[in-house]
N, C-alpha and C positions, 0 to 999 in steps of 0.2 A: 193494732193501732194504739198509739201512746199519747196521752195529753202531756204537754210540757209548757214551760214558760208561763206558769200561772201568775197573774197579776191582779192587784186590787187598785182601782183608780189608775190603771196604766203604769203601776210601779210594782216592783218585786218586794214582797213582805215589808210594806211601809210601816214606819213607826210614827204614830202621831197624826191620824187623819181627822180632819174636822168636816167630814161629809156624812150627812144623816143617812143617806142611802148609797153607799159605795157600790161601784160596778165591778164585777168579777169577770175575768177573761182567762182563756187558755188557748193554746195552739195544739195542733195535732201533727203527728208524723206516722208514716207507715211505709213498709216495703211493698205492700200489696196494691196492685193497680185497682182503681175503682173504689178504694177505701173512702168511706164517708161516715160521718156521725149521723146516727138516726135518732138518738135521744141522749139526754143527760140527766143527771141528778146531782144537786148540790146539797151537802149537809154541813152544818156549822155547829161548833160547840165551844165552850169556854176552856176546855182542856183538850189536848190532842187525843188522849185516850178515850175521851167521851165520844169521839166521832164513831167509835165502834159500838156504842151502846145507844140504841134508838131512843130509849126513854130519857136519856140525858142530853140529847141534842137540843140546841136552841132553835134550829131551823132545819127543816127537811123539805126541799122543794118537791119531793116525789119525782117520779120519772116523767120528764117533759119531752114530748116528741118534738125534736128540733134538730136542725143541722148546724145551728150557730153556737159558738162558744165565745161570743164577742160582747163584752160590756153588758153582762146580765146583772140587772139591778137587784141589790139586796132586798129580800122580801121577808126577812125574819123580824124578830121583835125589835123595838126601838133600841138603838145602840147606846150603851152607857159610856160616860167619859172614862178615859185612862184605863181602858179594858182591852185585853188581848183576845182576839177571836181566831180560832182555827177553822179552816174550811177544807172540804174535800170535794173533788169532782169525780164522778163516775160517768163514763160514756159507753154507749153501745154503738157498734159499727153497723154497716149497711145490712148485714145478715142478722142483726139482733144479738150478736155476741158481745158480752161485756169486755171492756178493756181494763188493764191494770189501773186502779185509781191513782190520783195524784193529790198531794196535800200542800197547803200553803197557809199563810196567816197574815193578819194585819192587826194593828193596834190603834185604837182611837186616841185622839188628843184630848184637850180639855173641852172641846165641843161647844161650850157656851162661854160667852165673854165674862159672865159673872163668876166663873170659876177662879179668875184671877183675884177676885175680891172675897174669896172664901176665907175660912179660918187661917190666920197668919197672912193677912192681906199683903199683896205685892204692890210696891210703888216704884216709880222711876227714881233712880239714884244717880248722882253725878258728883262732880267736884264742887266743894264749897269755896267758890272763887272769891266770895266776899270776905270770909274770915281767914281763909287759907289759900291765897292766890299761889299759882305755881311759881317756883323760884326762877330767877333769871338763869339762862343757860351759861355754860362757861364762855369766857371771852374769846377763846380760840375756836369757837363753833363756826363752821363755814356755811352758815345759813345765807341764802341769797335774798334778794328783795322779795321774791315770791314766797319764801318759806320763813322769813324772820318773825312773822306773827303767829305761826302755828304752835299751839301749846302741845305738851307731851300727851300721849294717850293716858287714859285712866288705868291705874292698877288697883283693883278692888279685892277685898278679902272679907270673909265672914267665918269666924270660928264657932263651932257648935259641938256638943257632946252627945254621943249615943250610948245609952246604957244597955242596949241589946241590938243584935244584928237584924236589919230589915230583910225581908224575903224578896222585896222588890223595891226599886227606886227609879224614879224618872225625874230628869231635869228638863223643865220647860223654860226656855230662855230666849231673849232677843235683845236688841240694842237700837238706840239712835246712834247710828254709825255702823262700824263693823267690829266684830268681837271674836275672841276665843275664850271659852270657858275653861276653868281649871278646877280640879278636885284632888285634894291630897297630893299635890306636887306634880300631877300629870295632866296633860291636855285631855279635854273631853271631846270625843268624836274626831272626824277628819274633814269637817266642812271648812272651806276657805271663804273669806269675805262675807260670812254670815252676818245678818240675815238675808243678804242679797238685796237687790234693788227692785222695788215696786213703787207704785204711786202711793207714797207713804201717807198722804193725807186721807187716803181711802182704805189702805190695807198695808199692814206691817206684818211680816211673817215671823213666826216663832219656830224654834227648832225643838225637837224632842230627842232626848238621849237616855239610853239605858245605862245607869251608873251603879247598878246594884253591886257589881264586883269591886268597885272602887271605894266602898265605904267600910268602916271598921268600928268596933266597939271602942269607946273613948273619944278623944278629940278628933274632929274632922275639920277640914277647911275648904270652903267653896270660894272660888275666886274667878276673876275675869279680867282680861285686858281689852279695852275698848278704844278704838281709834275713830277719827272723824268720818272716814268713808264717804259714801254718797250723801250722808246726812248733813255734814257741815264742812266737808273738804272742798277741794277744787273739783268741779264737775263741769263738763262741757267746755265751751270756749269763752266763758265770761272773763273779763280782764281783771278779776279781783277774787278774793276769797268770798264766795257768795253766801254770807250768813243768812241771807233772806231765802235761800232755797227751801230748807226744811227747818233748820235750827242752827244755833251758833255754837253748840257744844255737845259732845257725846254723852250718852246716859245708858244705863243698864237696867233690865227688868228680868227677874227670874223667880221661878217657883220650883223648889226641890220637894217632891212628894215621896214620902217613905211609907211603905206598908209593912206591917208586922204580922207574925204568925197568928196572933189572936184576932186579926181582922182590924185592928186599930190603925190609925194613920197619924202622921206628923208632917208638917210642912216647914221648910226653911225658905224664907222669901227675902227679896230685897226690901230693906227697911232702913231706918235711921241707925241701926246697930252696926252697919257695915263700916269698914275703914278704907281710906284711900291713901296711897303712898307713892313713892318714887319708883322708877324702874329704868332699865337700860335704854328703852326706846325713847329718844328725846323729841323726835317728831316723826310722823308718818303720814304720807298723803299718797293717794293712788296715782296721781299724775306726777307729783314732784319727787317722790321717792321716800326713803326711810333713813334715819340717822340713829345708829345704835352705839352707845358708849358702854362697852362691856365692863368697864371699871365701876359703873353705877349699878351693877347687879346687886340685888338684895337676896342673898341665898336663903331659900326656905320660906320666902314670903307667902307662898301659896300652899304650905304644908303644915301639919301639926308640929308643935314644939317650937314655933317661931317666937323669939323674944323681940318685941318691938322696942324701938328707941324713940322716945319722944323728941319733938323739935327742940334742939338744944345745941348751940354751937360751941359749948365749952370743950376743952381738951378731954375731959373725963368722958363726955358723951361720945366723942368721936374716936377715942382710943379703941383699937380693935375692930372698928367698923369702917373700913375704907370705902370709897366710892360715893355715889350720890352726887347730886349737883354741888359744885363748889368743893368737892373733896370730902364731904361729910354726909351723913344720913339725915334726911329731914324728918324721918319718922312717919308712921301712918297716923292719920287723923280722921275725924268723923266726916262722913259724906254729907251731902245735902240731899234732901228729898226735893227733886226738881219738878215732879208732877205726881199728883195723887191718882190720876186717871190712867189705867193701862193703855187705852187707845184702841184703834181699829185693828185688833190682832186676829190673825188667821194662821192655822198650821201650814207649814211649808208643803205645797202640793206637788212638787217635782224634785228631782235629784239636785242636790246643791252643787256649787262649785267645789271641785276637789283637785288635788295634784294627781294626775292620771298617769304620768310617766316621767322618767328622767332621761335627759339627752346629754350624752358626754361630749366633750370638746373634740373636734376633729383636728384642730391645730391650735397652737399658741405661738405667736410671734413675740419674742421677748426683746425689748429695746432697753436703753439705759434707764429710762424713768417710767416705763409702762410696759404692759403686756396686752396684746390684742388677741382675744379668744374668738375663735370661729366655731360655732356649734353646728354648722353645716345645714341648718334649717331655720327659717324664719318662724318664730314661735311666740307664744305668750306665756308669761310666768315670771320667774325670778331666778337669780343665780344663787347656787349653794357653793360657798367658797370655804375651803379648809385652809386655815392660816397656821403656819408652823414656826414656833420659837421666835416670835418677834417681841420686842420690848413693850412693856406696858405703856400705853398712851400712843402707840403707833397708829396713825390714821390711814386707813385704806379706803380707797374710793372706787366705786364701780359706775361706769357710764354705759349706756345701752344704745344700740342703733340697729336698724334693719339692714343697712348696706354701707359699704365703704366708698369713700371718694379719694382716690389716689392714696390708698393705704390708711386713711384716717376715717374715724367715725363720721358718717353723714347724719347730723342731728338737726339740721335746719328745718326738716319737715316735721319735727316734733312740736314746733311752735313753742307755746309756753310750758309744755310738759318737760320738766328737767330730766326726769328719769335717772336720777342719781341716787345711789345707795352708798352710805358711808358707815364704816365700822372702825371704832376705836378699840384697840386690842387690850385685853386684860393682862397679858404677859405670861400666858401659860404655854406649855409645850405644844399643845394642839388646841385650836379653837375653831369653831364652825360658825360662819356667818350666813344666815339665810333670812332675809326680810320676811315679815309676817303679814303686813297690812298694805302692801302695794303690789302692783304688777306692771310689767312692761312688755312692749312688743319689740322683739329684737332677734337678730341672728348673731350679732357681734357684741362683745363686752370688752370694755377697756378697763384694766385694773391698774391703779397707780398706788404707790405708797409701800409696796412690798420691798424689803431690802434684799430680795433674792429673785432669781428667775422662777417664774411660775411653771409648775408642772401640770400638764394636761389632766392628769389623774386627780388633781386637787380642785377642779372646777367642773360643775355640772349645771345644767339648766333644768329647773323643775317646771314642768308644763302643767298649767291649770286652766280649767274651763268648766262650764256646766257639764256635769257628768251624764249626758244623754247616752243611753246604751247604743253602741255602734252596731249597725245592722246590715250594712251594704258592702259589697265588694265588686269592683270592676277591674278587668285586666284584658290586655290585648297584645298583639304581636309587635306593636310600635312602642318603643321605649319613651318617645316624646309624649305620646298620648297617655301612657301610664304616669309620666311625670305631671301631666295636666291633671289627671285624677288625684294624684297626691297633693298637688297644689290646692285643688278644690277642698279636699278633706282638711288640710292644715288651715286653710282660710276659715273654714267652719269652726274648727276647734278654737282658733284664736279669737274669733268674734262672738262666740257663744259664751259670754261671761255674764251670767245672770240675766242680761237682756241681749237681743241680737244686735250687737253694736256695729257701727259703720267702719270702725278701724280701732285697733287696740293700742296704738303707740302715741298718738298726739293728744292734744287737749281737746278731745271731743268725746268719743266713745259713747255716742248717743244711739238710741233705738229708732232709727229712721224707718218709717213704715214701708216705703217703696222698696228699699233694699231688701227688707225681710220678705215681702210678698213675692218679689221677683225670684228670690232664691228658695222659697219655701219648698217647691217640688223637689229640687235637688237636695235640700237639707234632709227631707224625709226619706230619700234614697239611702243616704249615708248613715243616718242614725234615727232612732225612735225619738222624735221631737214632739210627740203628742202632748205629753204633760207640760213640757216647756212652753210650747206655743199656747196651750189652753190657759196657762197662767198669764202669759204676756197679753193675750187678747183682753183680759180684764183691765189691764193698764191702758190699752188702746181705747176701750169703751169709756174708761174714767175720763179720758181727755176730751171726749165729745162735748160740744157746747149745746146750748138750748136750741140753736137753729138746726142742729143735726150735723154740724161740720166736725169731722175728726181733726186731729192735729198732725203735723208732719212727723212728730216724734212722740214716743211713749217709753217711759214716763215723760211728762212734759217738763223740759228743762232747757234753759238757754233760749229756746225758740218757742213762743206761745202765740201761734197764729193759725187761722183756719188753713186746712191742708190744701196742697196743690193736687192737681190730677195725678193719678197713679199712686201718690203718697196716701191720700185719704182713702183711695180704693183698697188699700191694704186691709182696712177694717171690714171689708166685704169679702175679699179673696181668701184671707187666711182662715176664718171660721169655716168657709165652704171647703177649703182644702182639708181641714181636719175631719170633716165629714167624709169626704171622698177617700182620703188615704187611710183613715183609722175608724170610720164609722162613729165618730164622736157627735152624736145628736145633741147631747146636753150642752156642749159649747155652742153649737149652732143655734139652739133655742135661746141661750143667754144673749147671743150677739144679734139675733134677728131684728129686734127693735132698732138697734143702732144701725144695722145694715140698711133697713128701710129708710131711716131718718136721713142717712147720707144721700141716698138716691133722691129722696124728696127734696132735700136742700138744693141739690143741683137743678132739679126740675123746676122748682119754685122760682129760681133766679134765672132760668134759661127756658122760658116757655116755648121758644121757637125750636127747642130740642138740639140746638148747637151750643155746646158748652164753651161760651166765650166770656161769661161774667162770673165773678166770684171764684176765680181760679187760684186764689192765694198767691204764693210766690212761685208761679208756674215755672217749673224747672225744665219742661220739655223732655227730650230724650237726653237725659243728663250725661255729659261727657262723650257725646257722639263726636266723631272726627270727620272733618272734610265734608260735612253735610249739615243742613238745618231743616229739621222737620217742623212744619207749621204747628204752632201751639194748638190751634183750634182742631186740627185733624187728630192730633194725639188725644186731647181732652175729650172730644166727642166720641172717639172710639172707645175710650175707657168708660164714659157715661153709658154707652151701650152695653159694654161688658158687665159692669156692675149691676145694671138693671136686669139683664138676663140672669145673672147669678141670684139676685133676690127672688126672681120668679121661680127659679128651680128650687131654692131653699124653701119658699112657701109651699111648694108642692110636697117636698119631703116632710114638712112639718104639719101636713094635713089641712092646709088652707087653700083649696083650689080657687076660691073667689079672689083672694089676694094674688095668687099666682097668675090668674088671667089678667088682672089689672096691670101687672108689670110686664106681662108678655105683650100686651097691647102698646104699652109705653115703649118697650124695646123695639117693636115693629116700627113705631113712629120715628124713633131715633135713627134706626137703620135707613129708613126712607130719606130722612133729612140729610144724613151723611152722604148717601149716594147722590142726591140732588146737588149738594153743595160742593162735594169734593171729588167725585168720580167722573172722569171724562168718557165720551162715547167709545174711545179706543182702549179703555181699561186703565188709563193713567190715573194716578191718585195725586191730588194736589200736594205739591212739594216735591214729587218725583224722587223721594228718598227711599232707601232700603226700609227704614222703619215705617214709613207711611204705607208701603205695600205690605209689610209684615202685619201691621195692625189690621188692615182691611181684609187680608187673606185669613189671618189667624182668628179673627173675631167674626168672620162670616158677614162682612159688610159690603159685599159686592153682588150685583146681579149674577146669576149662574152663568150666563153667556159671556161674562167678562172675566171670569176667574182665571182661565188659562192665559188670557192676554195679560192680566195683571202679574201673574207669576212670571210670564215672559219678560216683562219690564224689569222685574226684580232681578232675574238672572242676568239680563243684559247689563244692568248697572254693575253687578258683581264682576262679570267677565271683563267689562270695559276698564275696570280698576285692577285687573290682573288677579282676580279672586281675592280681593281684599274687602273687608267689611268697613262700614261707617257707623254701625249701630253703637248707641250708648247703653245705659242701664236698662232702658225701657224696651228697646228693640232686640237686645242680644239674646234673651231667652227664647224668642220666637224664631230666630234666624234659621238654625239647622232643622228644627221640627217642621216649620212651614215648608222649607225647601223639600224635605223628604216626603212630606204628605202630598206635595203636588208634583211628584215625579222627578225631582231634581236632587236625588241623594248624592249624585256624583259631585255636584257643586258644594253640597254640605261637607262632603269629605275633603274637597279641595280647600275649603276654609279651615277644616280641622288640621290638615297637614301643612298649611301655610306657615312659614317662619320668617316672612318679611313683614315689616311694619305696615299697618297695625294688625296684630294677630296674637292668639294665645302662644303660638310657637315662638314668636319673636321674644316675648318676655322670658320664655324658658331657655332659648338660645343665649340669652344674656343673664342667666344665672338665677332666675326666679324660682323660689321654692314655695311660694304662695301666690294667690291671684292678686295682681296689682289693682289699685283703685282706678287707674286710667291707663289707656293703651300707651300713652306717651310719657309714663312716669320717668323713664330714661330712654333716650334714643341715641343712636350713634351720630346722628346729624345735629342734635340740639342739646345733648347732655340731659341734665335733670330738668324736669318741669318745675313750675313755680313752687317753692317750698310752702306757700300758703295753703296748698291742698295737694299733697302728693304721698299718699299712703302706699306702701308696698305689701300690705296685708289687708285685703278687703275680701268680699265674696261675691258681689253683685255680678261681675263679668264672668264668674264661674258658674252661672246658671246653665251653661251648656251641659253640666253634669247630668241633668234629667234626660237629655237626649242620648248621652252615652249609655245609660241604663235602658232607656225606653226604646231606642231604635237600633243602636249599634249592637248591644247585647240582645235587646228585644223584649225586655220585661215591661209590660204595661197592663192596663185593665180596660175593658170595654166601657163606652160612655155611660151605660146604665149600671155599671158595677159600683159597689161600695166596698171599701176595705179589701180590695182584690178578691172579691167573691167570684168574679168571672175574669180570668186573665186574658190578656191579648198579647200573644207572643209573636213579635214581628222582627226577628233577627234580620239585619240589613247589611250583608257584606258589601264592601266597597273600599275605595281608596287604595292605600298601600297595605291594608291589613290582610293577613292570611288567616287570622283567627281572632275571636273576641269572646269573652264570657263574663257574665255577671250573676250575682246572687243577692237576694234581699230577704231578710226576715220581715215578712209582712205581718199584719195584724192576725192573720189566720195560719201562718206557718212559713216555712222556707220555700221560696221560689227561686229557680235557677234557669238560665237559658244561655246558650252559647252556640257558636258555629265555627267551623274550620273549612278551608278550601284546599284541595290538592291540585297538582299541576295538570291532572287529567280533566279538571273542571267538575269534580264531584264535591258537593257541599254536604257536610255532616252537621246536623243540628241536634243538640242535646237539650232536654227540658225536664224540669222537676216541678210537679204540681202538688201542693199539699192537700190532705183531706180537708174538706170544707170548701174547696175551690174547684172550679172547672176551668178549662182554658180553650181559647180559639187560637190555633197555631196557623200562621201564614208562612208556608215554606217558601224560601227565596229561590224559586226555580221557574223557568219558562216551559217546563215539561212535567205537568202534573202526574202523568202516568209513570214517571221514573221514581216517585217517592216510595221508598221501601224501608222496612225495619227488619233486621235479621234475615234479609233476603226475600221477605214476603211483602206483597203490596201493603202499604200502610193501612188501608181501610179494613184489612182482614185481621189486624192485630187487636188484642184485648185492650179495651179502654179507648179505642179510636173510632171516631165516626167521621166519614168523609162529608164535607160541606160543599165540595166543588171548587175548581180553580186552585188546586193545591192548598186548600184550606181544610183544617180538620178540627173537630172538637175532641178534647182530651179530658178524660176523667183524671182523678188524682193518680199520681205515679211518676215514675222516671222513664224517659223515652230517649231513643237515639235513632234518628231518621237519616237516610241518605237520599240524594237526588242528583240528577244531572243539572248543571247550571251553565249552559254554554254562553249565556249572555253576560255572565259575571267576569270581571277582570280583577287581577290582583298583582 
């Protein structure tokens, strides 16, 4: 048995933690059936070698009898700031034999806010716009109405001299805006769009970088480029540059800490000694795009040996120094100290946005004045263009779109987001243009201004998103279903950009709570989103008002109103999901007060227990088609769901009295729902698919009417030719509820449907991501209204949870947490002859799959990690036919028969066969 995937605070070897008692985790793998951890020991030390010397260890847990390796809280001495800690886990198996130990490390950040005010106090610096306003751009600049007021980013530098080489150096930095740090001519780290987007009024993240190897004896230069970003740029769909969002100009804050061999320290911080100057990026905005004039480059501005030129428009000053605004160098000048207070700073708690892959062009259509590039995949990021041998001053423009309309870019759905990047060539033999502070949602790019035909090898798309570790895989015998899974994955990548955005291309990109909570289960199948969601939950809680109402969006931007049903319920559902999927009790504890307050807010305003009042901008089953689900049915069902979840959370947190209070409230809501909305024949008011799904999925029906209600649901689907009507709210319940109530055949019919409306219809029409709406484009009506028509969303992709959970069969029992007790329910059906899935859970790798042969034999494979057990439900109507290796399953090691073709499995890998005469393929 081997421990692997060691994490601290759900991250691998994190650098810069601001957590007083971080939680340590590991997973286990073994080839032996029945393998399980019986005990563990954690030891920690300041040096890796000290782990082997007991008297030099900082913490030794001793041998702890436990089967868990999940989120074990640090119980050593108080952690010191800016300190690296090495830790080792030793585990013993079920026989008491020790396994090979595994090592990891983490490093603390500044830990305390006052650290920014220590020796060499750090202050916010920015442009001195009073004494040195930015110069006017060139007259031929193609700024539009939207971009004419955007100032250039800050180019900041600070020179300092080192008389000796430090043994360790850390750069702690952040920005009002988005930034890239520079040191001695090179970029620091690989973060994109740092410091990310949080509720800045409550929390601004700083990044920690190890820069030891980049420093030298003699002169060094620390620099940064800072653009507007979410702080001061275009955000959401406000019809102006919203200076009132957070601030009206970017700024930078940094502390470079150096440690020397003799134990002494030195800090280089942001202060009034820094200089600010010109650079090639003349404006940059995440929605509008970026304009780069390569002629304005200032070579060496961020490196030692740079000779500055003061602001002087004389021929002598300009000679030999081409470029800059107006054809000359303006020179670097003193910055302004824009704020003495560091602000509400916290270390970045999850993985940043990064470029995670490069996608090449699959085709280039060259015309007389332009080239249309197809990358074959709707994605989020930016274009990297190699320009060859063009004259200085040649202006090249890139426009972006998700889809073509009669061979031209379809950009109407971008609304105000211009998504245009411009490059003015320097005139060298080869130049590379890649914007730095913007991103776009696109599959196609239009390139104009090149005096030659563009070669496909000279253009690539750089894909960027929050770098959540990818953990899941699903595959089956149907290529269309595999494309659906791919579309779900790419929709998640494209919309996981610092916050779970609603769409990445138009002037919105906001963190809608309903979208995120509906998709959360699917998201955690594909990737480890534990740290990502735990951070975002804090933004959700920050938006809650004194009455207990959440907001529709987090961080709060463009829309600031009390949340609608389902949207506000995201503040309850997501913390609970983090507990269920990852065992994250700390986030549940942090969120519990807000969860209760939301339910109490609804109850206080709806004492009759039907949620009809204070429903915000009630969206209903958003973007449903050919149906209208009554608002009160939907909202009351979600009132019941959130109340039940609060009761369950209270039980987990050791508060049975509160749990009982909310169980009683839930019982009352359920009774009120039945009385108001459920007919004696099992009909639910509204008679829509979503109305039945909510009642069935949330347990809001008398037991004797459950089958009848499921029958009404199926009848509606079949009457429509196996076509759905569900929108965002109903779609994630659709296939799971059908399968749970014995109608997996109908769920499969929906999966394979390729007529409108369906997942298959969009795929048949070229979709490579999930569309925002079923009718984004149809053969009978063309494009939907451009006012809201994204071709890269994720909400309708919430079927992904069912693909993993019922098609492949990977799930957990209702009482399980973090997949401690698996529920393996592979469900053959439809046109599939095989399906398989795997998932790196919090405890280790789980896999399940099945295949059918023409003789009606089903083969099921399963892998259960040490630390978990599983209940396997074999898909057969002949329990006696279940065998492994020719022997009855119940006689095999690690297998216990539970009756009715159900088996309990210990950890291990299994392959069972059975007769399945009732199955069709």
